[in-house]
C-alpha positions in Angstrom: 0.1 -0.2 -0.2 1.1 3.1 -1.3 1.7 6.2 1.5 -1.1 8.0 -0.9 -4.1 5.0 -0.8 -3.0 5.0 3.0 -3.9 9.0 3.3 -7.3 8.4 1.0 -7.8 5.4 3.3 -7.9 7.7 6.8 -9.5 10.4 4.7 -12.5 7.9 3.7 -13.2 6.5 7.0 -12.9 10.0 9.0 -15.3 11.3 6.5 -17.5 8.2 7.5 -17.1 8.6 10.7 -18.3 12.1 10.5 -21.2 11.2 8.0 -22.6 8.3 10.5 -22.6 10.8 13.4 -24.1 13.5 12.2 -26.4 11.8 10.5 -27.6 9.8 13.7 -27.3 13.4 15.9 -30.0 15.3 12.9 -32.3 11.9 13.4 -32.4 11.6 16.5 -33.3 15.6 16.6 -35.7 15.2 13.6 -37.4 12.2 15.6 -37.1 13.4 19.2 -37.7 16.8 18.9 -41.3 16.8 16.6 -43.6 19.3 17.9 -47.3 18.2 18.0 -47.9 21.8 16.4 -45.4 21.2 13.6 -46.2 24.2 10.9 -44.4 24.9 7.9 -41.7 27.4 7.4 -41.6 27.9 3.7 -42.6 26.2 0.4 -40.1 26.2 -2.3 -41.5 24.7 -6.2 -45.1 25.1 -5.1 -47.5 25.1 -2.5 -47.2 21.6 -1.6 -43.4 21.6 -1.5 -42.3 22.6 1.8 -39.7 23.1 4.3 -40.3 23.1 7.7 -38.9 24.6 10.8 -37.1 20.8 11.8 -35.7 20.5 8.1 -33.8 23.9 9.1 -32.6 23.0 12.2 -31.3 19.9 10.9 -29.6 20.6 8.7 -27.7 23.5 11.2 -26.9 20.6 13.2 -25.2 18.8 10.9 -23.2 21.5 8.9 -22.4 22.9 13.0 -21.0 19.7 13.3 -19.2 19.3 10.3 -17.6 22.6 10.4 -16.2 22.4 13.9 -14.3 18.8 12.7 -13.5 19.8 8.8 -13.7 23.5 8.9 -12.2 23.5 5.3 -15.0 21.7 4.0 -17.5 22.7 1.5 -21.6 22.2 1.8 -24.4 21.7 -0.4 -27.6 21.5 1.1 -30.9 21.5 0.7 -32.2 24.0 2.9 -29.4 26.4 1.9 -26.1 25.4 2.9 -23.7 26.4 0.3 -20.1 27.1 0.8 -17.2 26.0 -1.8 -14.5 24.9 0.6 -10.5 24.6 0.1 -9.7 21.4 0.7 -11.2 18.9 -2.3 -14.4 17.9 0.2 -17.6 18.6 -0.3 -20.6 17.6 2.2 -23.9 17.1 -0.3 -26.7 17.1 2.6 -30.3 16.4 2.5 -31.5 16.9 5.8 -34.9 15.8 6.1 -36.2 13.4 2.8 -39.5 12.7 2.9 -40.3 16.3 4.1 -44.1 15.9 3.6 -43.9 12.4 5.5 -42.7 13.8 8.3 -44.6 16.6 8.6 -47.7 14.1 8.4 -46.4 12.1 10.6 -45.5 8.7 8.1 -42.3 6.6 9.1 -40.6 7.5 5.8 -38.4 9.8 5.8 -34.5 10.1 6.4 -31.2 12.0 6.7 -29.2 12.0 4.0 -25.1 12.9 4.0 -22.6 12.4 1.3 -18.9 13.7 1.2 -17.4 14.0 -2.6 -14.0 14.2 -2.6 -12.3 15.8 -5.7 -15.8 15.8 -7.2 -16.9 11.9 -6.6 -18.5 10.7 -4.1 -16.9 8.8 -1.3 -19.0 8.3 1.4 -22.7 7.6 1.8 -25.2 7.4 4.6 -28.7 7.5 4.6 -30.0 7.2 8.5 -34.0 6.2 8.5 -34.6 6.5 12.5 -38.2 5.8 12.5 -36.9 1.9 10.7 -33.9 2.3 13.5 -31.6 1.6 10.3 -28.5 3.5 9.2 -27.2 2.7 6.0 -23.5 3.4 4.7 -21.2 2.9 1.5 -17.6 3.8 0.6 -16.5 4.1 -2.5 -14.9 0.4 -3.9 -15.8 -1.0 -0.2 -19.3 -2.2 -0.5 -22.8 -1.3 1.2 -23.9 -2.1 4.5 -27.4 -2.1 6.9 -25.8 -1.6 9.9 -22.6 -4.0 10.0 -24.8 -6.3 7.2 -22.9 -6.3 4.2 -25.5 -5.7 0.8 -26.2 -7.0 -2.3 -29.2 -6.5 -4.3 -31.5 -8.7 -5.5 -31.1 -11.5 -8.8 -33.0 -10.2 -11.5 -36.7 -10.9 -12.2 -38.4 -10.9 -15.4 -39.2 -7.2 -16.2 -43.2 -8.2 -16.1 -42.1 -9.6 -12.1 -40.0 -6.6 -10.8 -41.0 -4.1 -8.5 -40.2 -0.9 -9.1 -40.4 2.4 -7.3 -40.7 5.9 -8.5 -41.6 9.8 -6.8 -43.5 12.2 -8.6 -42.9 15.8 -8.6 -44.4 19.1 -6.3 -45.3 20.8 -9.6 -48.6 19.7 -11.4 -48.1 20.2 -14.7 -44.3 17.4 -14.5 -46.8 15.2 -11.7 -49.7 15.0 -14.3 -47.0 13.5 -17.1 -45.2 11.4 -14.8 -48.5 9.5 -13.5 -48.9 8.9 -17.4 -45.4 7.4 -17.5 -46.6 5.2 -14.8 -49.7 4.1 -15.9 -48.0 3.1 -19.2 -45.3 1.6 -17.0 -47.9 -0.7 -14.5 -48.7 -3.3 -17.2 -45.0 -4.2 -17.6 -43.8 -4.4 -14.2 -45.0 -6.4 -10.7 -46.0 -3.3 -9.4 -45.5 0.2 -8.7 -44.4 2.1 -5.0 -44.4 5.5 -4.2 -42.6 6.0 -0.9 -41.8 9.9 -0.8 -38.4 9.6 0.2 -35.5 9.1 -2.8 -33.2 8.0 -0.3 -34.6 5.6 1.1 -35.5 4.4 -2.1 -32.0 3.6 -3.0 -31.3 2.3 0.4 -34.0 -0.1 0.4 -33.2 -1.0 -3.4 -29.7 -2.2 -2.4 -31.0 -3.8 0.6 -33.7 -6.3 -2.0 -36.0 -4.7 -0.9 -36.5 -3.3 -5.1 -35.6 -4.2 -8.2 -35.6 -0.6 -9.8 -36.3 2.7 -8.6 -37.2 6.0 -10.8 -37.6 9.5 -10.5 -37.5 12.4 -12.4 -36.7 16.3 -10.9 -33.7 15.1 -7.9 -31.6 17.1 -7.1 -27.7 16.2 -5.9 -29.0 16.3 -2.0 -31.7 13.5 -3.2 -29.6 11.2 -4.3 -26.0 11.4 -4.0 -26.4 9.1 -1.0 -28.4 6.6 -1.9 -27.0 6.3 -5.6 -23.3 5.2 -3.9 -25.1 2.7 -1.6 -27.2 1.1 -4.7 -24.2 1.1 -6.8 -21.6 -0.4 -4.1 -24.9 -2.8 -3.3 -24.3 -4.1 -6.8 -27.1 -2.2 -8.5 -26.7 -0.4 -11.8 -27.6 3.5 -11.8 -27.9 6.0 -14.3 -29.9 9.0 -16.2 -31.3 8.8 -19.5 -28.7 6.1 -21.7 -25.4 7.3 -22.0 -26.3 10.0 -18.6 -25.4 9.7 -14.9 -28.0 10.7 -12.6 -29.1 13.5 -13.2 -32.5 16.0 -12.5 -33.9 15.0 -16.0 -34.0 11.0 -15.2 -32.7 9.1 -12.0 -32.5 5.1 -12.8 -31.5 2.7 -10.3 -31.9 -1.3 -11.0 -30.9 -5.0 -10.1 -28.5 -5.8 -13.3 -31.4 -7.7 -16.0 -34.1 -4.6 -14.8 -31.9 -1.6 -15.6 -31.1 -1.3 -18.9 -35.2 -2.5 -20.2 -36.4 -0.2 -17.5 -34.3 2.7 -19.0 -35.0 1.9 -22.5 -38.9 2.1 -21.6 -38.8 5.1 -19.3 -36.3 6.8 -22.3 -39.5 5.6 -24.7 -42.3 6.9 -22.4 -40.8 10.2 -22.2 -39.8 10.5 -18.8 -37.4 12.5 -18.8 -39.6 15.6 -20.2 -42.6 17.5 -18.9 
């Protein structure tokens, strides 16, 4: 092992430890500190795309904790954290993925934290407090649920594949997404809609889904979950030949990924 590799391994281990601790602290805050009269603090893309006071508090907790330990790192957070940093490390944070679920008291929400080094994701953590589950992955080191190594499911025929998706909060976009789902459903086992991209990607890694797709994701929605899915053996991408992005994110077990991606391209899932 070269000294450079040893340095890289030490940095990755440090980033993973910090990401897990920050996600755990934010998850505990969100789980235990949720007020009974939780209210919407503001809206984003539409009146139903909401931010609560707890999203903001959780992001402040995460960025404060990470800054205390690594003050030269950069941040990209859903609730406004944005700084380039000087270390080559950037944290990509969704402090509460599944805000509407959280607002309604539904359990499917998560804290998602990824660490990038020189623009490449090397660590991903998804903390699902109401499940008591923590997923993590290190680039080249596998995906885990707690201490259990994860492998995605063996590929079924497409018509036996269970696929999850999500819908945009902008009405016109959501209407087209419903049309795409309507065309897909007869070709699959079924479709699920959980409400948290991070959990959907982690569930794919854990063998609970065969595939997942969504239009309109932002980097903080998918950074950690994408790494966890890939490290479990799943394939991820966007439109054919493209990485996952805001136009389209597709993730699936090998054998389902390509036909699902082809159908989504044919059905125009990447546009309104």
